[in-house]
N, C-alpha and C positions, 0 to 999 in steps of 0.2 A: 464327635462327629459333627455336632452343630457348629463348633468353632472352625473346623476344617471347611465345612460347606460355606460358612460366612466368608472365610478368607478367600476361597475360590471364587465366590460371587463378586467380591470386591476386586479381585485380580482381573476377572473378565470385564468388569465395568471399566476399570482404568485402561485396559487394552483397547476397548472400543473408543473411549474418549481420546486416547492418544492417537489412534489411527485417523480419527476424524478431525484432529487439530483443536479439540476443545479442552480447556484446562479443567483440572479437577477442583472440587469445592474447597480443598485445603491448600491449594497452590494458586498464588496470584498469577494473573496473565503475564506480568512482567517477568516473574521468576520462571514461569513455564517457557516463555520465549528465550530466556537465557539458557535454559537447559537444553532446549531443542535446537539452538543455533549450531549448525555444523562447524566443528572445530577445523575440519579440513579446508574451510574457506580461507584460512589465514595464509596457507602456503601459496595458492594461486595469486592472492592479493600482493604478497611480497614479491612473487616472481614478476608480476606485471609492473610493479613499481620499480624493481631493479632493471627490467628491460627498458622502461622509459628513461631511467637515469642514464644507462649506458648509451642508448641510442641518441639521446639528446646531447650527451657529452661529446660523442664522436662527431656528430654533425655540426653542432653549434658551440662547442666548448662548455665552460662552466655554467653560463646562464642557461644554455639549452639543457644541460644536465639537470639543473634545478627545476626547470619548467617541465622536462620529461618526467621527473619523479613525481611532481605534483599531478600531472595528467595521469600517470600510472596509478596513483592513489585514488584520484577522483573517478576514473573511468569505471572500475568495478562497482563503486557505490552508486554511480549514476545508472548503471545497468540494472542493479538490484532494485533501486528506487523506481525505475521505469516498469520493471516487471510487477512490482507491488502495486503501482498505479493502475496497470492494465487489469490485474486481478480484482482490485477494488471497483474499477469501472464495470467489470463483468458482473460482480456481485450486485452492484446497484441496479444494473440493467435487468438482471434476472429476478430481482426481488419482486418487482411488480407482477411478473407472470406467476411467481410462486404464491403470492398473496391472492391473486385471482384464482389459482387452482384450489387453494384452501377454501375460498369463498364458495366455489362451485361444489366442493365436497361437502361442506356444511349445509348448503342449500339442498343437496340431494339426500340428506338425512344421516351423514356420517358424523361421528364424534370429532372433536377438535384434533385428537391424536391421530385418528384414522385419516382425517383430511390432510394433516401434515405429512403422513406417510404417502398419500396419493400425490401430494405436491412434490415430494422428493423424487417420485418416479417420473413425473412429467417435466421436471425442471432439469436443464443441463448442468454440468459441473461448471464452476465449483460450488454453486449454491445448493445443488442436490446433496452433496456430501455434508454440508453444514446442517441442513434440515434433517437428514437421516441421522445425524449424531444426536439431535434433540429427541427424535423418536426413540432411538435405542437407549438413550439415557433414561427416559421415562419408563420404558419397558423393563429396564434393569432395577427400577425401584425409586428413582428420584421423582420429586414432584415436578409438575410442568413449570412452575414458577422458577425453581432452581435450574432446570434445564434451559429455560429461556435466558436466565441470567448468565449462564455459561456461554450461551450462543452470542449474546451481546458482547461479552468479554473477549470471545475469540474473534469476532468480526467487529472492530470498533468503527462502524459506519453509522451515521445518524439515522439513515432510513431503516436500518435493522433495529436500532433502538426504538424507533417509532412503531414498527410492526410488532415487536415484542411487547411494548406497552399496550397496544390495542388488544393483543391476545390475553394479557393479564387482566386488563380491565373487563373484558367480557366474562372471565371466570368469576369476577367479583360482583358484577352488576347484571349480567345477562342482557336482554334486549335483542334488537334486530341485528344479530351478529353478521349474517351474510351481506346485508346492505352496507354495514360499516366497513367490512373488508373490501367490498367492491369499490366503495368510495376511496378507501386508502390506496387500492391498486391504481385507480384513475389519477389520484393525486401524485403518486410516485411517477407514473408515466409522464404527466405534465411537467413535473420537475426535471426529469431527464431530458425531455424535449426542449425545455427552456435553456437548460445548461448547454446542450449541443448547439442551439442557435447562437447563444452568446459566445461560445468558443469559436464558432465559425466566423462571427463578426470580428473577433479579436485575433484571428489567426495571422493576419498580415502584421499587426503590431507586435505579436509575440515573435514572429520570424525576424522582424527588424531589430528587436531587442537582442536576440541571439547573435545576429550578424554584427551589431555594434559591440557586443561583448567580446567576440572572437577576433574582430578585425585588428585591433591594436596588437594583439599577441602575434597574429600572422605578419603584420607589418614589421614588428620588432625582429622576428626570426628572418624575414627577408633582408632587412638591413644588416643583420649579423652575418648572413651568408654572402652578401654582395659587398659590404663595406665593413669588414671585420676590424680593420685597423682603426677607422674612425670610431666605431662602437667601443672598441677596447680602450681607446683614449678617453672617451666619455665616461665609461664605467670605472676608469682608473682614478678619477678625481672624486672627492667627497660630494661635491655639488652634483655631479652626474649621477652617482649612486642614489643620492637623496631624491633627485628628480624622477628617476626610474621607480623607486619605491613609492613616492607620492602618486605618480601616475597610475601605478598598478592598484594602489589603494582606492583612488578616486574611481577608477574603472570598475572595481569590484562593488563599491557602494552604488554606482549608477546602475549596474546590472541588477543588483538586488532590488533597488528601488523600482526599476521598470517591471520586474517580475511581480512585485507586490501590487503595483498599479493595475496589472493585467490579471491578477488572480480573481477568480470568479467563484463565489459561494452561493449556491442556490438552495 
């Protein structure tokens, strides 16, 4: 009976962590991500790439087909990356409010775990679900340090790592915990405000970089649609193909360079 109960407890614990998106202690975050990646995603990606290939080939011939296939492969990746960026931004924005809620709970006399549970109730998703996973993990028998470690692994955001480090440090040293958490929340809000200001100042430059990156591709497709004979003659010679390949390579390097120059880390 003891073994059955232990097995049931471990099964319930893993179910909670899986629903919350937190990896188990014996599974690395990378392996957990590979296992949880939906296999059905491959079919839509192939369908989009095939549609881009066919549409580009019909409209602009072989060069358009190659370009359409590349766009079909890159578009789903860009959409998923954008969704991940929005989720990460939401987590970073909500973290300051969550830390402030924990500080208020501790100052009112709650324990750290109770304050985390209160913060999970007062914080919107997706941060609420991640904090709730920490609370449920500790409730099911894990130590707070292990639960915080899994929280950091599940959300690889520097601010989350900083908040977890503050919580761990308090358990080892004590001290004025509410004041430290309030200072951390204030620092996180200032960091987010500075990041938004810098991004607003660089918005025009980022838009210019995107336009400069897409303009040669649009101009090439325009020439292929209006002067296909001349373009075919140019692509039919080795020098013309080499010039096109070199131009595309230089354009890609310039686009990446501009993006790196405008990347902001606060």
